Backbone bond lengths (Angstrom), bond angles and torsions (degrees), N, CA, C in turn:
res aa  C-N    CA-C-N  psi(-1)  N-CA   C-N-CA  omega(-1)  CA-C   N-CA-C  phi
1 M - - - 1.423 - - 1.544 105.36 -
2 F 1.352 115.33 144.53 1.485 117.71 177.70 1.626 107.28 -103.77
3 Y 1.313 112.02 151.85 1.463 121.56 172.80 1.448 112.78 -127.44
4 T 1.367 119.48 137.50 1.450 119.31 -179.49 1.485 108.84 -108.18
5 C 1.395 117.18 135.52 1.503 123.61 -179.30 1.414 104.63 -140.69
6 F 1.451 113.80 153.32 1.441 120.26 169.87 1.418 110.25 -100.86
7 Y 1.284 117.53 136.34 1.591 124.55 -179.96 1.442 105.89 -149.23
8 S 1.430 119.35 123.33 1.375 126.76 -175.80 1.457 117.46 47.65
9 D 1.370 111.96 44.31 1.518 117.31 177.52 1.517 109.01 69.79
10 T 1.225 124.78 4.60 1.436 124.58 -176.84 1.526 105.50 -109.58
11 L 1.397 113.61 133.94 1.503 118.84 167.34 1.367 117.86 -76.20
12 L 1.296 119.20 117.30 1.425 120.59 -175.61 1.608 110.13 -113.03
13 I 1.174 120.97 136.11 1.467 124.69 170.14 1.444 110.78 -100.87
14 I 1.466 116.77 114.91 1.349 119.27 -164.91 1.582 107.92 -122.30
15 K 1.476 109.34 123.92 1.417 113.96 179.77 1.587 105.12 -104.89
16 M 1.314 115.16 69.62 1.413 122.37 -177.68 1.495 114.27 -157.18
17 K 1.273 114.34 163.43 1.546 120.95 174.09 1.510 108.65 -126.24
18 L 1.366 117.81 143.71 1.428 129.48 168.43 1.437 109.88 -72.41
19 K 1.373 114.13 120.96 1.453 115.83 177.18 1.542 112.82 -93.17
20 V 1.228 111.57 123.88 1.455 119.29 -170.36 1.611 109.59 -116.32
21 A 1.317 113.82 123.92 1.550 117.83 -175.48 1.477 106.03 -100.06
22 I 1.367 122.71 129.03 1.542 121.26 177.23 1.555 101.13 -133.05
23 Q 1.158 117.01 162.45 1.488 128.87 178.93 1.577 107.16 -61.25
24 K 1.406 121.87 128.19 1.372 124.68 -173.07 1.506 112.29 -66.89
25 K 1.293 125.31 -25.01 1.433 127.15 -177.08 1.463 110.48 -154.54
26 G 1.286 113.97 169.66 1.483 120.51 -178.19 1.565 114.99 93.44
27 R 1.313 113.81 -178.45 1.469 126.75 -170.02 1.537 106.73 -61.85
28 L 1.446 110.56 -44.27 1.457 113.07 -174.76 1.460 115.05 -67.34
29 S 1.375 116.77 -29.00 1.354 124.13 178.46 1.480 111.93 -69.34
30 E 1.380 116.53 -42.89 1.534 124.87 172.39 1.497 110.86 -54.91
31 K 1.380 112.46 -50.54 1.483 115.37 -177.40 1.488 114.46 -66.51
32 S 1.365 117.30 -34.13 1.450 117.93 179.38 1.523 108.57 -72.26
33 L 1.274 125.02 -32.34 1.441 119.41 175.89 1.449 111.35 -78.51
34 E 1.278 121.16 -25.82 1.480 127.34 170.53 1.517 108.47 -58.72
35 L 1.364 117.55 -45.97 1.436 122.72 -177.43 1.515 109.37 -65.07
36 L 1.295 119.67 -38.40 1.463 119.14 -177.68 1.487 108.88 -70.38
37 M 1.256 117.15 -34.04 1.488 127.97 -175.61 1.640 102.00 -66.72
38 E 1.349 118.07 -47.19 1.466 121.84 -176.42 1.544 107.74 -67.86
39 C 1.329 119.65 -17.98 1.321 123.51 178.05 1.502 113.55 -94.34
40 G 1.386 115.22 13.21 1.373 120.51 171.64 1.613 114.01 82.76
41 I 1.307 113.14 14.84 1.481 118.88 -166.80 1.592 105.75 -107.62
42 K 1.352 118.47 115.61 1.398 119.04 -171.47 1.654 108.85 -89.59
43 V 1.245 115.89 117.77 1.466 123.33 178.51 1.478 109.19 -130.77
44 S 1.433 114.53 135.78 1.414 123.25 -176.64 1.500 104.00 -124.34
45 N 1.358 112.64 129.77 1.469 119.88 173.61 1.555 111.59 -139.38
46 G 1.319 115.59 42.12 1.500 116.68 -167.80 1.423 108.12 -75.19
47 D 1.350 125.20 -18.61 1.427 120.60 178.80 1.584 110.75 -101.78
48 R 1.367 115.50 14.33 1.383 119.74 173.66 1.500 116.53 63.41
49 K 1.394 118.74 34.92 1.357 123.71 176.65 1.563 111.04 -61.89
50 L 1.364 118.57 161.31 1.323 117.71 173.88 1.520 117.64 -90.80
51 K 1.319 110.99 -2.88 1.436 124.43 -176.56 1.561 109.38 -146.35
52 T 1.302 120.41 134.35 1.446 120.89 173.88 1.546 107.29 -154.25
53 E 1.286 117.41 169.41 1.495 123.67 178.94 1.455 114.88 -121.34
54 A 1.425 118.73 142.73 1.431 118.38 177.20 1.550 107.18 -70.91
55 K 1.337 114.49 155.70 1.509 122.62 -175.76 1.371 112.13 -80.34
56 N 1.529 117.46 -34.39 1.352 119.60 -162.50 1.539 111.15 -134.28
57 F 1.448 114.73 23.32 1.444 116.95 -176.39 1.595 101.40 -157.85
58 P 1.404 115.66 145.94 1.390 122.55 -173.83 1.606 106.73 -74.75
59 M 1.477 113.54 79.45 1.381 112.88 -173.24 1.550 105.92 -146.21
60 E 1.311 113.55 141.14 1.443 118.31 175.23 1.562 106.01 -119.66
61 I 1.307 123.93 129.68 1.538 126.79 -179.62 1.487 105.27 -104.19
62 L 1.460 109.67 133.77 1.380 118.55 179.89 1.656 100.03 -118.93
63 F 1.341 117.96 125.09 1.454 120.96 178.05 1.621 107.82 -100.00
64 L 1.346 109.51 116.10 1.521 115.48 -170.70 1.625 107.41 -136.89
65 R 1.266 112.58 166.45 1.476 116.60 169.32 1.462 113.48 -61.60
66 D 1.351 117.53 139.75 1.443 114.60 -176.49 1.426 118.35 -65.67
67 D 1.298 119.14 -26.68 1.561 123.10 175.09 1.367 114.95 -76.11
68 D 1.369 118.33 -14.07 1.424 122.00 172.74 1.574 116.43 -88.83
69 I 1.373 117.68 -17.15 1.417 125.25 -174.01 1.629 108.91 -57.83
70 P 1.293 112.52 -55.17 1.576 111.94 -174.97 1.572 112.62 -56.37
71 Q 1.272 117.99 -37.44 1.461 116.92 175.51 1.533 114.99 -67.72
72 Y 1.359 117.61 -43.57 1.404 120.56 173.92 1.490 116.85 -59.32
73 V 1.242 117.53 -39.42 1.452 125.72 174.65 1.643 111.50 -69.08
74 E 1.158 116.51 -38.62 1.566 120.72 175.39 1.571 106.24 -65.43
75 Q 1.232 114.98 -43.26 1.555 118.03 -177.72 1.552 113.68 -79.55
76 G 1.307 121.32 -11.10 1.406 123.06 178.28 1.503 111.92 88.08
77 V 1.330 121.48 0.63 1.365 121.14 172.51 1.552 114.09 -58.72
78 A 1.383 112.31 -34.03 1.392 120.80 173.52 1.531 104.11 -125.52
79 D 1.323 116.99 144.60 1.549 121.11 -179.52 1.573 108.11 -79.65
80 I 1.219 117.40 -46.84 1.504 123.00 -178.42 1.553 108.94 -135.01
81 G 1.335 113.34 160.89 1.432 120.44 178.51 1.520 113.33 -138.14
82 I 1.285 117.62 148.92 1.493 128.97 172.99 1.519 110.79 -112.37
83 L 1.298 117.43 110.76 1.514 119.89 177.75 1.552 110.15 -161.98
84 G 1.365 112.45 178.95 1.474 115.41 -179.06 1.484 109.58 -77.96
85 E 1.410 111.51 142.94 1.400 121.15 -179.90 1.471 116.09 -55.16
86 N 1.415 116.75 -28.16 1.434 122.30 179.63 1.502 111.79 -67.73
87 E 1.329 118.91 -35.55 1.410 123.46 170.10 1.457 118.38 -62.49
88 V 1.332 113.38 -36.41 1.548 126.12 179.08 1.546 104.49 -57.58
89 L 1.527 111.51 -55.96 1.351 118.03 -165.76 1.611 109.86 -76.68
90 E 1.493 117.52 -25.57 1.395 117.29 179.90 1.509 108.74 -74.43
91 R 1.327 120.94 -40.10 1.427 125.90 -177.41 1.469 113.36 -71.14
92 D 1.315 118.11 -34.23 1.434 128.66 172.81 1.534 111.19 54.79
93 K 1.330 116.90 47.58 1.475 122.11 178.76 1.557 112.76 -87.22
94 D 1.292 117.14 162.98 1.375 119.14 179.79 1.494 120.75 -76.71
95 V 1.378 112.71 69.93 1.518 113.93 -168.31 1.581 99.44 -130.59
96 V 1.419 111.43 173.39 1.555 115.63 178.65 1.515 107.02 -123.38
97 T 1.214 118.39 133.84 1.440 127.10 173.78 1.637 107.96 -78.55
98 V 1.335 112.10 115.19 1.485 115.43 -178.01 1.439 116.38 -102.55
99 E 1.395 120.99 -13.83 1.426 122.57 177.58 1.487 107.16 -163.56
100 K 1.399 113.64 138.98 1.387 123.45 165.68 1.523 107.94 -93.01
101 L 1.375 113.06 134.39 1.408 117.85 -164.64 1.563 118.38 -98.42
102 G 1.361 114.01 -21.23 1.450 124.31 173.65 1.493 114.60 79.99
103 F 1.327 119.93 23.21 1.484 126.09 167.82 1.465 111.19 -129.91
104 G 1.326 117.09 175.89 1.397 121.72 179.10 1.552 120.91 59.26
105 N 1.444 101.55 33.19 1.550 110.89 -173.46 1.569 105.74 -70.11
106 C 1.326 114.19 150.77 1.420 125.76 -177.27 1.507 110.27 -169.53
107 R 1.258 120.46 173.95 1.417 122.79 174.39 1.502 110.33 -135.23
108 L 1.357 121.52 155.14 1.352 123.74 173.12 1.624 103.93 -114.67
109 S 1.356 107.62 125.71 1.514 115.98 -169.86 1.454 110.75 -134.44
110 L 1.358 110.83 158.38 1.535 118.66 170.07 1.497 113.01 -86.51
111 A 1.202 121.85 146.19 1.405 122.82 178.24 1.544 112.95 -146.80
112 I 1.328 116.35 144.88 1.476 121.41 -179.88 1.534 111.72 -132.95
113 P 1.287 118.94 167.41 1.456 119.26 179.44 1.624 111.11 -55.62
114 K 1.274 111.85 139.31 1.393 118.92 -171.77 1.631 115.27 -58.34
115 D 1.330 119.51 -23.55 1.427 120.68 179.42 1.496 110.59 -93.35
116 D 1.386 120.49 -5.82 1.451 117.64 174.07 1.549 109.67 -75.55
117 V 1.434 109.36 150.78 1.395 116.97 -179.74 1.548 110.90 -94.25
118 Y 1.319 119.04 120.81 1.506 121.02 -174.21 1.473 106.39 -94.08
119 T 1.330 118.10 122.07 1.405 127.05 176.97 1.540 120.69 -106.44
120 G 1.286 110.05 14.32 1.564 117.38 -176.65 1.462 106.26 113.22
121 V 1.379 111.62 179.48 1.532 122.34 -174.73 1.476 111.21 -62.73
122 S 1.297 121.55 -17.45 1.462 126.85 179.27 1.595 107.05 -69.64
123 F 1.315 116.28 -21.92 1.482 122.26 179.35 1.564 108.53 -46.62
124 F 1.348 113.19 -39.32 1.528 120.87 -172.39 1.464 114.25 -79.39
125 E 1.369 118.12 -8.79 1.435 120.04 -179.14 1.506 114.17 -56.69
126 G 1.418 118.20 117.51 1.450 122.25 -178.17 1.501 116.40 77.10
127 K 1.358 114.43 5.63 1.464 118.80 -175.71 1.639 108.98 -101.51
128 K 1.276 113.87 160.17 1.509 117.21 176.50 1.492 111.28 -98.06
129 V 1.272 118.10 135.90 1.485 123.33 -175.23 1.511 104.79 -130.64
130 A 1.438 113.19 126.20 1.438 120.64 174.27 1.390 114.43 -89.65
131 T 1.398 118.71 144.34 1.423 122.07 -174.80 1.612 105.29 -164.21
132 S 1.422 111.33 156.67 1.406 123.33 158.36 1.468 118.04 -92.12
133 Y 1.425 118.54 0.37 1.377 123.83 -170.41 1.613 108.90 -134.00
134 P 1.280 108.95 63.27 1.552 117.19 -172.52 1.625 112.99 -62.53
135 K 1.268 113.99 -35.36 1.548 115.60 -179.54 1.350 113.14 -68.52
136 I 1.367 116.92 -43.17 1.606 120.37 -175.88 1.567 103.05 -66.48
137 L 1.428 114.78 -40.33 1.550 111.22 -174.00 1.556 111.91 -78.68
138 Q 1.273 111.63 -24.76 1.547 114.80 177.77 1.511 110.83 -65.81
139 N 1.399 111.60 -38.06 1.475 116.37 -175.30 1.572 108.59 -77.44
140 F 1.348 121.90 -30.20 1.307 127.92 174.38 1.530 110.36 -63.70
141 F 1.294 118.73 -53.46 1.497 123.08 176.14 1.542 112.72 -61.52
142 K 1.227 121.25 -31.39 1.337 124.28 177.64 1.475 114.30 -67.29
143 E 1.422 115.69 -39.06 1.412 121.36 179.39 1.506 109.66 -72.69
144 K 1.407 119.91 -26.54 1.432 123.16 175.15 1.425 117.69 -90.78
145 N 1.434 115.33 1.79 1.469 117.77 -178.98 1.585 114.74 61.41
146 I 1.399 109.66 37.88 1.515 112.92 179.00 1.512 109.82 -112.65
147 N 1.239 112.17 133.64 1.551 120.51 -170.79 1.558 98.92 -103.40
148 A 1.330 117.65 101.93 1.472 122.43 -179.07 1.500 108.00 -127.54
149 D 1.287 112.93 154.29 1.568 117.47 173.89 1.428 110.80 -91.57
150 I 1.378 123.98 111.56 1.394 128.71 175.97 1.449 114.67 -83.90
151 E 1.202 123.04 125.02 1.489 132.97 -175.42 1.533 104.15 -109.89
152 E 1.487 119.06 102.57 1.415 123.87 175.80 1.495 112.20 -76.12
153 I 1.430 120.84 121.60 1.359 121.22 171.32 1.538 110.71 -127.45
154 G 1.268 120.90 162.84 1.416 118.07 -174.68 1.614 116.05 -95.05
155 G 1.254 119.33 -15.90 1.453 122.89 177.09 1.494 115.00 -168.90
156 S 1.248 125.59 -178.30 1.431 130.27 179.94 1.535 109.93 49.83
157 V 1.408 113.14 46.95 1.492 112.34 -170.71 1.553 107.66 -70.89
158 E 1.387 122.35 -24.94 1.278 128.18 -170.97 1.589 113.65 -64.56
159 I 1.250 112.39 -19.66 1.541 121.04 -173.52 1.440 110.46 -95.11
160 A 1.344 119.04 -2.24 1.465 126.61 -173.22 1.603 113.60 -62.56
161 T 1.281 115.58 -40.32 1.430 117.20 -177.35 1.588 111.92 -82.19
162 S 1.324 118.08 -29.21 1.545 117.99 178.12 1.408 108.55 -72.92
163 I 1.317 127.96 -26.53 1.422 128.17 178.10 1.547 114.47 -94.06
164 G 1.381 116.84 2.32 1.370 120.77 172.80 1.495 115.26 84.93
165 L 1.285 118.67 12.07 1.481 126.26 -175.46 1.587 107.17 -79.92
166 A 1.227 117.23 -33.15 1.458 124.83 178.39 1.432 122.50 -152.02
167 E 1.309 123.95 161.77 1.465 120.23 -178.35 1.545 112.26 -102.80
168 G 1.332 114.37 5.36 1.540 123.55 175.79 1.414 111.03 -161.60
169 I 1.301 123.68 161.60 1.423 129.34 173.28 1.467 110.69 -124.53
170 F 1.328 116.18 161.55 1.521 127.04 172.80 1.534 106.48 -135.48
171 D 1.395 115.21 111.50 1.435 114.44 -175.61 1.556 108.20 -153.25
172 I 1.357 113.37 176.38 1.455 118.98 179.02 1.554 109.41 -76.63
173 V 1.424 114.78 133.70 1.427 119.32 -179.45 1.597 107.51 -121.71
174 S 1.308 117.96 133.52 1.428 119.84 175.10 1.456 107.14 -110.94
175 T 1.416 120.37 -70.96 1.471 125.84 176.60 1.411 115.48 -96.59
176 G 1.379 116.69 -22.09 1.480 123.82 -173.70 1.525 115.61 86.75
177 S 1.220 115.43 -2.91 1.533 123.96 -175.98 1.521 109.90 -58.33
178 T 1.477 112.18 -41.35 1.473 114.76 -170.42 1.601 106.27 -71.82
179 L 1.330 114.78 -35.65 1.482 115.46 170.45 1.478 119.21 -51.42
180 I 1.262 110.55 -47.38 1.447 123.98 177.85 1.406 112.54 -53.92
181 M 1.303 114.55 -51.07 1.441 128.69 -179.25 1.566 113.70 -58.10
182 N 1.356 109.39 -25.28 1.429 117.23 178.18 1.460 124.57 -110.95
183 G 1.425 104.70 21.79 1.474 116.03 179.65 1.480 116.67 73.92
184 L 1.276 122.17 23.38 1.476 121.06 -169.25 1.620 107.00 -121.18
185 K 1.280 114.76 163.96 1.490 122.66 173.35 1.521 111.11 -134.81
186 E 1.273 112.57 136.59 1.503 122.52 -178.73 1.602 108.67 -74.32
187 I 1.223 119.16 120.02 1.468 118.84 -175.68 1.580 116.02 -122.22
188 E 1.348 119.05 -9.43 1.401 121.42 -178.06 1.539 106.67 -158.01
189 T 1.472 116.13 124.22 1.460 122.11 174.55 1.484 107.52 -95.37
190 V 1.326 117.67 121.03 1.482 127.05 -176.46 1.497 105.88 -92.11
191 L 1.274 122.26 -48.88 1.435 120.92 -174.24 1.596 112.84 -151.72
192 K 1.378 115.29 129.84 1.423 123.55 178.73 1.561 104.64 -92.22
193 S 1.300 116.65 123.37 1.508 122.31 -174.99 1.540 113.30 -117.96
194 E 1.283 116.25 155.45 1.438 121.36 174.17 1.453 104.17 -147.25
195 A 1.408 119.54 177.36 1.396 128.83 -178.93 1.570 104.10 -74.02
196 V 1.284 121.91 141.84 1.366 127.71 176.90 1.558 112.33 -130.60
197 M 1.165 115.74 169.26 1.514 119.00 169.62 1.515 104.48 -121.39
198 I 1.370 113.10 129.50 1.467 121.43 177.91 1.517 110.59 -114.47
199 S 1.306 115.51 158.34 1.478 119.84 -179.08 1.465 111.27 -138.13
200 N 1.374 110.70 152.40 1.394 118.64 174.03 1.726 106.25 -69.47
201 K 1.355 115.30 142.12 1.485 119.70 -174.36 1.515 108.60 -73.42
202 N 1.214 124.49 -14.36 1.438 133.23 -168.30 1.463 116.08 -118.40
203 L 1.337 120.24 37.68 1.440 124.98 -178.37 1.595 109.66 -69.93
204 S 1.315 116.46 136.21 1.415 117.32 173.66 1.453 114.35 -63.19
205 E 1.323 124.87 164.54 1.384 126.12 -176.32 1.463 110.96 -61.59
206 G 1.309 117.79 -41.48 1.503 120.33 173.97 1.466 116.24 -59.07
207 K 1.278 115.26 -46.45 1.545 118.41 -175.72 1.666 106.60 -73.57
208 A 1.321 115.27 -28.36 1.522 116.86 175.30 1.491 106.85 -66.47
209 A 1.300 120.55 -37.11 1.430 123.84 -177.39 1.704 108.57 -67.02
210 I 1.225 111.82 -44.14 1.559 117.42 175.28 1.469 113.47 -57.83
211 L 1.449 114.99 -46.61 1.396 125.04 170.15 1.484 116.22 -48.72
212 D 1.377 113.43 -47.67 1.493 120.47 -178.84 1.498 106.74 -61.98
213 K 1.356 121.68 -49.37 1.362 123.15 -178.03 1.598 107.68 -58.12
214 L 1.329 116.77 -44.21 1.481 114.08 179.19 1.544 118.31 -66.00
215 L 1.343 114.56 -30.73 1.381 123.43 179.56 1.536 109.40 -69.40
216 F 1.392 111.75 -37.74 1.519 118.01 179.85 1.579 112.82 -64.77
217 R 1.334 112.29 -38.36 1.514 118.23 171.11 1.535 114.55 -66.86
218 I 1.260 120.32 -39.51 1.459 126.54 177.90 1.474 110.62 -62.75
219 K 1.413 115.65 -50.76 1.432 118.29 -179.21 1.525 112.22 -62.14
220 A 1.368 116.40 -36.15 1.487 116.41 -178.38 1.466 106.71 -69.25
221 Y 1.377 122.16 -37.96 1.491 118.37 177.41 1.403 112.21 -64.36
222 K 1.407 117.72 -45.88 1.545 121.20 -177.50 1.541 109.83 -61.09
223 S 1.264 118.61 -39.48 1.416 124.40 176.54 1.523 112.63 -57.98
224 G 1.274 112.46 -43.05 1.490 116.34 -177.64 1.551 112.42 -73.57
225 T 1.346 120.18 -37.40 1.402 124.76 176.18 1.484 114.92 -61.56
226 K 1.392 115.22 -29.08 1.450 120.93 -175.12 1.547 111.52 -90.85
227 S 1.292 119.27 -5.76 1.436 125.90 -169.30 1.580 109.20 -124.35
228 K 1.245 112.76 157.87 1.460 122.53 172.07 1.481 114.26 -131.26
229 Y 1.390 116.35 145.88 1.482 116.01 -175.32 1.592 100.07 -100.92
230 I 1.435 111.87 127.60 1.407 119.59 -174.10 1.590 104.89 -114.17
231 V 1.404 114.14 140.99 1.434 124.22 172.38 1.552 104.32 -128.77
232 L 1.302 114.77 141.61 1.543 121.55 176.84 1.422 108.18 -155.45
233 N 1.326 114.24 156.49 1.427 124.78 166.06 1.531 113.90 -92.66
234 A 1.337 119.67 140.67 1.484 114.49 -179.66 1.521 108.39 -152.12
235 P 1.339 117.54 147.24 1.465 116.04 172.36 1.555 115.22 -65.27
236 N 1.292 113.20 143.20 1.571 119.35 -174.76 1.515 111.34 -51.45
237 E 1.398 114.99 -38.72 1.370 117.84 -172.83 1.628 111.31 -68.50
238 S 1.286 118.36 -12.33 1.434 121.24 175.36 1.501 120.97 -106.05
239 L 1.359 112.23 8.05 1.400 120.55 -175.71 1.462 116.49 -60.69
240 E 1.469 115.75 -45.54 1.426 118.77 -177.09 1.455 110.06 -67.96
241 K 1.327 121.45 -32.22 1.563 118.70 177.57 1.466 107.75 -74.64
242 I 1.353 119.66 -35.42 1.491 117.00 -175.59 1.637 109.04 -71.09
243 C 1.357 112.80 -39.42 1.498 113.81 175.64 1.441 118.11 -60.52
244 T 1.421 113.85 -27.69 1.378 118.08 171.79 1.557 115.06 -66.90
245 L 1.297 113.99 -33.54 1.426 119.05 -176.23 1.568 106.86 -76.44
246 I 1.297 115.91 -42.43 1.544 120.83 -173.86 1.451 108.74 -121.58
247 P 1.300 120.34 72.56 1.464 119.08 -174.95 1.576 111.98 -74.75
248 G 1.277 118.10 -8.86 1.542 114.35 178.59 1.537 110.44 77.27
249 M 1.410 115.61 -171.86 1.386 117.11 174.07 1.478 114.39 -66.37
250 R 1.229 120.49 -28.08 1.486 121.10 166.79 1.523 110.30 -150.94
251 F 1.235 124.98 -49.56 1.507 120.89 166.96 1.468 104.91 -140.47
252 P 1.317 115.50 149.39 1.542 122.21 172.08 1.492 112.70 -69.89
253 T 1.241 113.14 155.35 1.531 116.27 170.13 1.430 117.50 -93.70
254 I 1.337 122.76 126.90 1.454 128.24 -172.33 1.493 109.01 -116.97
255 L 1.398 112.71 120.28 1.414 117.16 179.01 1.487 109.59 -117.15
256 P 1.365 118.37 133.96 1.590 116.29 178.42 1.455 109.40 -75.89
257 L 1.385 109.70 139.66 1.617 113.59 171.75 1.487 109.66 -90.75
258 S 1.211 112.26 137.82 1.526 120.02 -176.54 1.539 113.05 -55.73
259 G 1.343 116.44 133.99 1.419 125.91 163.14 1.539 105.97 66.01
260 S 1.359 121.22 38.97 1.506 125.49 178.26 1.507 113.61 -156.78
261 D 1.161 114.04 167.30 1.562 117.81 176.74 1.541 108.98 -99.23
262 W 1.322 113.39 27.07 1.448 123.27 179.32 1.514 112.49 -109.45
263 S 1.362 118.27 158.51 1.393 121.04 170.94 1.477 112.41 -141.67
264 S 1.393 114.02 159.53 1.382 121.61 173.99 1.454 117.17 -91.45
265 V 1.364 123.17 129.80 1.417 127.81 -172.34 1.455 109.20 -112.79
266 H 1.321 118.50 123.71 1.592 121.31 177.23 1.512 102.84 -119.65
267 S 1.415 110.36 130.86 1.508 113.80 171.79 1.375 109.46 -158.09
268 V 1.328 116.91 -171.74 1.464 120.92 -175.38 1.519 107.72 -126.30
269 V 1.270 120.56 132.84 1.489 122.77 173.63 1.412 115.50 -128.05
270 E 1.377 120.48 158.61 1.372 125.44 177.84 1.524 105.45 -71.71
271 E 1.387 120.57 134.86 1.437 121.90 176.56 1.454 116.85 -50.63
272 D 1.367 114.00 -41.63 1.440 117.82 -174.36 1.523 109.94 -70.90
273 D 1.376 116.78 -26.27 1.544 118.37 -176.41 1.465 110.83 -85.55
274 F 1.313 119.63 -20.26 1.442 122.85 -169.96 1.713 110.42 -60.79
275 W 1.301 113.55 -45.62 1.534 111.49 179.16 1.406 112.37 -67.44
276 N 1.427 122.18 -21.99 1.436 121.27 178.73 1.524 114.34 -78.07
277 I 1.397 116.04 -15.11 1.394 117.30 -173.76 1.620 113.66 -115.49
278 I 1.497 113.00 -1.36 1.404 115.53 -177.24 1.462 115.11 -66.36
279 D 1.423 118.96 -35.79 1.386 113.61 178.13 1.600 115.56 -73.28
280 A 1.194 115.44 -27.16 1.584 120.55 174.80 1.591 106.11 -66.73
281 L 1.328 112.96 -42.56 1.553 110.92 179.74 1.529 111.36 -64.45
282 K 1.276 116.52 -39.74 1.521 117.47 178.38 1.588 109.72 -70.04
283 G 1.295 114.75 -33.91 1.484 116.71 176.22 1.585 114.50 -60.40
284 Y 1.405 113.83 -31.16 1.415 118.81 179.20 1.578 111.60 -90.91
285 G 1.331 110.04 11.20 1.590 115.86 169.71 1.537 112.28 89.67
286 A 1.331 118.72 15.95 1.369 122.80 175.36 1.504 113.66 -65.72
287 E 1.319 122.94 131.26 1.401 125.50 178.53 1.573 110.70 -131.95
288 G 1.379 115.84 168.94 1.392 118.81 178.20 1.446 114.00 53.70
289 I 1.350 113.69 48.10 1.523 115.28 -174.44 1.539 109.26 -80.56
290 L 1.336 121.68 124.03 1.412 125.40 174.63 1.539 112.26 -113.45
291 V 1.328 113.30 132.76 1.472 120.34 175.87 1.378 117.93 -123.62
292 M 1.376 114.61 120.36 1.456 120.23 -162.36 1.585 108.06 -125.51
293 P 1.317 118.01 142.19 1.464 120.37 175.14 1.607 111.80 -66.45
294 I 1.301 111.72 151.71 1.491 124.41 175.13 1.583 111.72 -112.48
295 E 1.404 113.18 120.93 1.376 114.55 -174.20 1.574 110.86 -78.97
296 K 1.326 116.83 -38.88 1.450 122.88 177.16 1.540 108.78 -143.67
297 M 1.289 116.26 152.16 1.547 114.83 176.97 1.612 107.17 -151.07
298 I 1.357 106.20 117.49 1.485 115.80 -170.28 1.635 101.37 -94.35
299 L 1.274 115.15 120.08 1.431 123.20 -175.20 1.666 106.44 -94.13
């Protein structure tokens, strides 16, 4: 099957697929498939195969262990991968991060028994710390000039202090409830992580073109989720001030209302900014303010 893509203003006929590695199970796998769906890419994996193809996009999906993805992308077994930034940094392979995806947020933190008194990072001088992320922790301690003994373990990190294996731990934290259940307290955040897309550094021109098309869709989806479409009615005398508050992507749309000195204003605002400007909009006489989600936004 042939696929057509534009790349550097040149029409390329490509008989190839972009090989995408994602985590084979878990929340990050679900969110990765959801992202592809929001980008209009139809992928089916109902029978839990380790490999499948998109129905309407030149893409092949490989379902792998997340800690194997960086190596496979480096070696070209997969062209790109979607996984946690923490795994990318820990594996330290020769790949490039092409996009942060905005989901799968977590943090990697140091924790100690709840009754211990924390006096700063120097607390860990000469102490043993258990973790599944020794490289990230080693780099952190090196930056802080701390000489600690790092004990690498594969799982159940939270139990390490209670069984006498270590005096502190370094692990992924989402809500912190698991730490509390194991008699620990979080005392130092080392890394904030989210899902990222990584790429092999030596993609062919054709595969780079497909990746560009995919990134275009992802950015349109991300822009939409961060913004809201706003419609309001306002007196004409306040339009200039209101347009300064909500300029939109370039300029707001202004439509006159019949038989009045009022107009309807249509614009786009960042969701985080809306509540900061709502009082000002009302102060300028804005009424009937409607705020609606945006599915996609092409900038």
